[in-house]
N, C-alpha and C positions, 0 to 999 in steps of 0.2 A: 104280602109285601106290596106297598104302593109303588107306583111308577116313580123313578128318580126324576129330579128336576134339572139334572145336568145334561150336557150334550149326549145324545143317544149313542154315538159311537164310543164315547168313553165308557158308557154304561155296559154296552155289549162286550167291550174289551175287558170288563171286570175291574175297571179302575175306580168305579164309584158304586158301592153297594150292589155289586154284581153277585149272582148266584154262583155256586160251584159249577164251573164249565169244563174243566180240563185237569187231568192229572199228569204228572211227569216224574221221571226218575233222575235224580242227581246224586251221584255217589252213594247209591243204595238207599236213598231217602225219597219216599214218594211225596211229591208236592201237590197240594190241592188249592186251586184258586177259590177262595172263599170270600166272605163279606168285605174284608178289608181291601181287596183289590190285588192288582198285579204285584205291588211292591211289598205286600205282607202276606205270607202264606202259612197255612197250617202244616206242620211237619208230622208225618206218620211213617212208621217203619214199614218197609215193603221189600220183598225179596225178588220181585219180578225184574227181568232184564230188558223190559221194553216199557214205553209209556203210551198211555191211551189218549188218542186225539179225537175220540168220538164226541165232539161237541154238538153235532147235528146242526140243523138249520136254525136261524134266528127264530125265537119264539117268545110269547108273553109269559111262559112258564118254564121253569128249569127242566132240563131233560135228565132223567135218572142216569147216574153214572154207569150203571150196569146194563143199560139198554144196548142191545147189539147194534152195530153200524147198519145204516140203510143198505138195502141190496143194491147191486150194480144198476139194475133197471130203475129203481127208485131214484138213484142219485143223478140220473140224466135229466130229471125234471124237477127235483126239489130246489128250494131256495139255496143260495150259496151259504157256506158255513159262516159263523161269526168271525170277525177279524181276530178274535182271541186265538183261533187255531194257528194262524201263521205267527202271531206274536209269541205264543208260548213255545211253539216249535223252534223258533229262532232262539229263544232263551235257552232251551234245552241243548240245542246245538252249540250255543256259545259256552255253556258249562262244560260240555265235552271238549271243545277246543282248548279251553284253559288248562285241561289236564295235560296237554302237549306243549302249550305255549311256554317259551323260554327254556325248554328242556331238550333242545337239539333233536327234534323229531326226524325220523328217516325221510329223506328227500330224494326225488327223482326229477329228471327233466323229460317233459313230453315233447313230441314233435313241435318245432317252432321255438324250442328252448324255453318253454313255459314251465315253471316249477310246480310240482305237486308233492304234498307231504302225506305221511300216514294219517295225519289229522283230517285232511281233506277227504280221504277215502273213508275213514271211520264215520265222519259226520254225514257224508252223502249216503252211506249205507244205512245208517240209523234213521235218517229222515225219510228215505225211500221206503223202508220197512214200515215205519209208523204211519206215515201219511197214506200210503197205498192200502194199508190194512184198514184204516179208518174210512177211506174213500176209494173203494176198489173200482168204481166206475170212472174215476178221473184219470186223465193222461199224466205223463211224467216227462220232464226234460231237465237234466242237470249236467253239470260239467264233468263229473267223474264217473258217471254210469252210462253205459251204451244206450243210445236212443233206440227204444223198442218200437217206435212208431205209434204208440198209444195216443200221443198228442195230436195225431193227424186224423183221429176218428170222430172229431166234431164235438166232443164233450169238454168240460172244464179241464184245465191242465195246470199242475204245479210246475213252476219253473224255479230251479234252485241253484244257487252257487254256495257250496258249503263254506268256503272261505274266499270271499272276494278281496283280493289284495294279498295273495299268498306270499309275495316277496316281503311285504311288511310283517306278516306273521312270522316268517323265518328270521327276519332281522330283529324281532322283538320289539317292534314299534306298535303304536296304538291306532294305526290307520287302516285297519282291515275290519271286515264285518261278515256276518252271516246274512245272506240275501234270499228271501223267499217271496214268491208271488203266486197268486192264483189267477189264471188267465181264462177268459170265457169269450168265445167267438173272436179271438185274436186280440182282445183288449184286457189289460190287467184290471182286476176288480178288488183284490185284496193284496196288501203287501206289507212286509216287515223287514227292516234293516236293523240288526242288533250288533253293536260294538261291545264285545265282552270285556274289553280292557277298561273302557270308560263307563260302561254300564248304561249307555244311552240307547234307547229304542225309538226308532222313527217308524211310524206306521200310517197306513191310509186305507180307506175303503171308498170305492167308487161312489160318488155322490154325497159323501159324508165328511170330506175334508181330510187333511193330513195333520198329524200330531207328533209331538216328541215327549217321551217320558224320560226324565233324567234319572241318574242313579239314586237320587234321594226320593224318588217317587213323584216328584212334581210333574204335572202334565200341562202342556200348552199347545194351542193350535199354532201351526207354523205361519210365520210372517216374513215372506221374502221381501227384499228391498224394492223389487219392481223397477229397478233402474232401467231407464229408457235410452241411454246413450253411452258411448264408450269413454267419455271424459271422466277420469278418476275411477273408472270401474275396476273392481277386483275380480279378475278372471282366472279360472283354472284352465290351463291350456298346455299342450305338449311342447317340449322344447325349452330353450333358455329364455330368460327375461328379455324383453324388447324395450330398452330405455327410450328409444325414439318415438314409441307409441304413446297415446294419451292414457292408456290403461296400465294397470299393474298386474303382475303375476301372483296368483294366490299360492300359499304353501302347498307343496306337492303331497298328495295322498295316494297311497298305493292302490286303494280301492276306487275304481271308477264309479261304482254305485254311491259311495260316500261323497265323491266330488259332486255328483249330480244332486244328491240329497241336500248337501250344504248350500246349494243355490236356493233350495226351497226353505231352508231354515233362516236364510238371510246372512249367513256367514260369508258367502261369495255372491257376487252379482250375476255371474254367468259362467258357462263352461263350454269348452270345445273338446271334442273327442276325436281321435284319429279313426280312420276306417278300420274295420275288423272286429268291433265289439260284437259279442254274441248275445242271444236272448237272455241268458242267465246273468250277464254282466249288467243289464240295464232295465229288465222288466219291472222289478220291484221299485227301483228309483223312479222310473217313468211315471208310475201311478202317483207316487208322492209328489212329483213335480206337477203333474196335472191337477191334483187336488189342492195344491197350493196356488193355483191360478197361473201357472207358467207353462212353457212349451218345451218339448224335446223333439227336434225335427232334423231332417236332413237339409242339404243345401237348398232344395226346392221347396222347403216348408212343409214337407209331408210328415205327418205323425207316424210313429212306429206301430207296426202290426206284428203280433206274435203268433202267427200261424204259417202254414205252408212249409215246404221242404227246406228252404234256405233260412238259416238262423243267423247269418252274418249281416251286419249293418254298415252303411257307408259312414263317412265323416258326419258328426252330429254337432248340433249347437243347442244350448239350453239357456233359458232366461225368460224375461218378459217378452211379449209380442214384439215390441219395438227393438229390443236388444237382439233377439234371435235373428230378426231381419238384417240388422247391421252385421252381425257375426257371419251370417250366411254369405254375405257379399264378399267376405274375405277368405272363403274356402275355395280351393284347397290351399291357397296362400293367403297370408304368410304363415299359417299354422302347419 
């Protein structure tokens, strides 16, 4: 097979003439990414209760699907996995989420009055099992699984929010998403945000750009507005609208990750987030924002880093260089 002539990230993600990279399980049916790409899959009967994420490193030749995962020692030095790993993992998680969506899942309140559902727990467990099995040398951090400290050992780390925007999920709205990032040396290098209700997948790879695949399979590189001032800006920010200000309030989205990503898509011009976001809330969206040519910073203009003991972040601003500088001047007030 000759090399494709399209964007290499699209190719590695299986969107254009990609080789079989990954299998998955959805309602008892094994899915295989084949030549037609992410939006068209061959369906094969399968009785397994797990899915195989052994895509291995990027390569000029396809990796045999039955080849065992690299050893833990090998995985500390190998190239990072293809972006298809996080994309397909997010899709599989989304398919599982939809089995609970709109069906009054069991719900509990965590400390701080944050809700969690049985779907959050099931998805987190499934992703943890599959990704850690495929990449045993990688660390892990997710919202619903206890931090085992593996992320502090210096290797690549998966950072996962099984359902970002759980309140929207419980309410039956379409403003929640599965969020998966792979972080290396504190910086996100792969990310995927998948909205199972709309079917929209937003993904990025460090140095390769950020893209969106719509439910119809069409794929486009993200094009933010790049707005440089507050006049007539459409901003996602906490609290009520502020009619006296020159900007407008964007529609509220339950998912912070989606709010940030929609700045990268051009739907919003900028975003402000209250203090308290955790790694899993923003890591995947951060890479998407960066690869779209934007910034996600604190008031002092510092980029986010996803290592160390502390996983909480201060108030954040997102947008073009000029817009984030202006928004930072308004923190902590009026937002």
